[in-house]
N, C-alpha and C positions, 0 to 999 in steps of 0.2 A: 802447192797452192798457198797463196798468200793469206796470212791471218786477216780475219775480218776486223774492220775498224769498230771499236766499241762506240755505242751511241752516246751522244753527249748527255750530261747529267740532267739538263733541263728537259730533254726528250723523255728520258726515263721517268722523270717526275710527272710529266704530262700523261704518260701511259698509266702510271699508278693511279693518278687522280681519275682518269677516265674509267679505269676498271672498277674503282671504288664507286664512282657515280653510277655506272651500269648496274653494279651489284645492289646499290641502295634502291635504285628504281625497281629492280626486279623484286626485291623484298617488299617494297611498298605495294607493288601490283599483286604479289601473292597474299599479303595481309589484307588488302582491299577485297580481293576475291574471296578469301576465307571468311571475312566479315559479312560479305554479301550472302554467301552460302548459309552462314549460321543464322542470318536474319530471315531466311525464307521459312515457310511453314513446313519444313521437312523434319523438325525436331520438336513437335508439340509436347507439352506436359500431359502425360497420359493418366497420371494419378497422383493423389496426395495421401500419404500415410501419416496418421496422427498418433503420437505416443504421449504418455503421461497420464496421471490420475485426473481424468475429466469426469466430474460428477454433475455439473450444471450445464454442460454442453455434450454433444455427441459428434462423432466423426462425420456423419452424414450432413447434419445441419451446419457444421463448421465449413465443410467443403462447399456447401451451397451458398453460404454467406460470403465466403472469402474468394472463391474461384473467380467471380466476375471482376474482382479488383486486381487480379494478377495479369500483368501485361508482359508479352514476350514469350519466347520458347525456352526450352531447357537451358540453353546457353546464355541467352540474353536477359532473362528475368532478373530484376533487381531484388536481391535477397533482403536488403534492408527494408524496402517498401513492402515486400511480402510479410516480413516479420511485423511491421507496423499494422498491416491489415489484420493479422491474427490477433494482435494485442488490442485492437479496437473492438473486438467481440466482447460482450458483457461476460464478466467473471474471469476473463483471461488476464493473468498478472504479467506473464512473460512468455515469449515464444522463441525457440531456436529453430531456424529454417536452414536446411542444407539440401543440396542436390543429391540424388541417388541415381547413379547411372543404371540404365541408359535414358530413362524418360520420366522420372518421378521426383517429387519433392517429399522429404521427410520432415515433419514438424513435431517438435517436443514441446508440449505446453505445460505450464504451471498455473493452476487456477488460484484465484483469491480464496483465502480462508478467513472469513470474518470473525472477529472476536467481540465486536460491539456494534450497535447502531450508532450513527453519527448525526447530530443535529436534532431538530425538533421532531415530533411524531409524524409530521407531514412529509418529512424528508425521505428520499429514497437512497440515502447515502449510508455506507458502512465503513468500518475501519478494520484493516487487517493487523496481524501481529507485528508488522514493521512500522506501524503508525501511519500508513498510507490510507487516505480516504478515497473511496471509489463508489461509482454509481452501480446499482444492481436492483433486482427485484427483491425487495425485503420480504415478500411473502414466501420466498424460498428458504428463509433462514429460521433458526430456532427462535421461538417466541421468548425464550428466557434470556436472551442476550441482554446485557446492560446497555444503557444509552449514555453516550458521552457527547459533550458539546463544548464549544469554545471557538476561539479564532482558528480558522482552518490552518493557518501557518504554524500553529502550536499544537496540532493534533497529536504529534508524537509525545509532547510533554504531558498532555492530558492522559494519554494511554499509560505513560510511565507513572503518573500519580495514582491512577486507578490500581495499578499493580502493587503500589506501595501501600495504599489504604485498605484494599479489600481484605488482606489477612488480619487486619486489626479487629474486624468485626466477627470473624469466624468463631472465636471462643464464645460468643454470645448468640450463636445460631442466627446471625443476621448477615445480610449481604447487600452490596450496593446495587440499587436499581438504576440510579442516575448520578452522574458526576458532571458538574458544569464549572467551567472556568469563565468568569465574566470578562468583559473587555477591559475592566479596571484591575484584573489580576486576582480576583477573590474567588475562592473555591467553595462549592456547595455540594453536599451529597443528599440524595434521597434514598432511604433504605427500603428493603422489601416490606418492612413493617409500616411504611408510610411516614416515618420520622424524617423531618428535614433538618439538616445540621449545617449551619453556616460555619465554615472552617477558617475564613479569613484569608489573608494573603500569605505568601511565602513559598519556599521551595520544599522538597520532600521531607527533609529532616525537621524543619521548623513546624510544618503542618502536622507531621506525625507526632511530634512531642506534645503539641497542643491537644491532639486527639487522645493520646494515651493518658494525659492528665484527666481529661474528661471521663474516659471509660473507667479509670480506677476509682472514681468517686461517685459516678452517677447511680450505680446500683444502691449504694448506701443512702444517697439523697432520696431516690425514689422510694426506698423502703420506709422512710419516715412517713410517707403518705400511703403505705401499703400498696405500693406499685413496684413494677419491675422495669427492666430495660425495655421490654416489649411495649410498655405504656408510654414511652417517650413520644410526644408529638413533634417536638422541635427543640433545638438548642442553638444558642448563638455563642460561639467560642471566640468572637472577635474582641473580647474585653481582656485587658491585661490581668493575668493571673486569676481570672474568674470566668464564669459563663452564666448565661441566662437559660432557664429550662422551662419547658411546657410539658405537663403530664396530662394524660387523658383522665377526665373525671375530676381533676383538681382545678377549681375555678378561683380559689382564694388562697392566699399565703399568710400564715400566721406571722405576727411580729417577730417571733423567735427564729423564723426561717427566712432569711433574706432572699431576694429574688436572684441575686448573683451569688453563685457558690464558688468559694475559693478552694 
């Protein structure tokens, strides 16, 4: 029997291209069919499991609030949008959402932990330990939280200054009720005794040094009028190497005692 004549190269090439084209079409049809099947209501999300330390929300209310915002089935749901839906719930700081086969979502939540009120007394804002300001029901938080205020974009700086200044008052059994950073960059504290202290401008080290000079001498100065640190109504530390002082029950100052104390 005579040997068969090999097919020309261009014919072989056409056969290869045709086979590849048929395979590509078949794969596209399979993918389209699979996608159509996955989009059908055959794989609904049957449940949402909520993990994490949740104190201001509960799993039932979370599911009720978020479930209407979830679109798609187990395979087609957009996990990023689902995460955003959970993070839009009050008190939720972050959420991690993942699928749990065969038909559930598992959500791990981290709630906000407020360390201070933010803004004026009419505000419903709080600030967490990371310096993030968030909206919440302030009636649910501790009444003893301090109040911080300033330009919102400098919230982290205000919190940092509070953490620097608060320990300075502890030896005197005093604490900061309010700390404010003005739009011009000047700091002011209101103590739990009611004393208002103008600290002036500056960064942490500069303001702390100014405050420490004041605290080292104010007890001695107040003692001249038979007063203590608790009797301080106000002080202004914005003077160079001196400060102005107001004491409860002291309405006049003798010539020997200047108003500005060095």
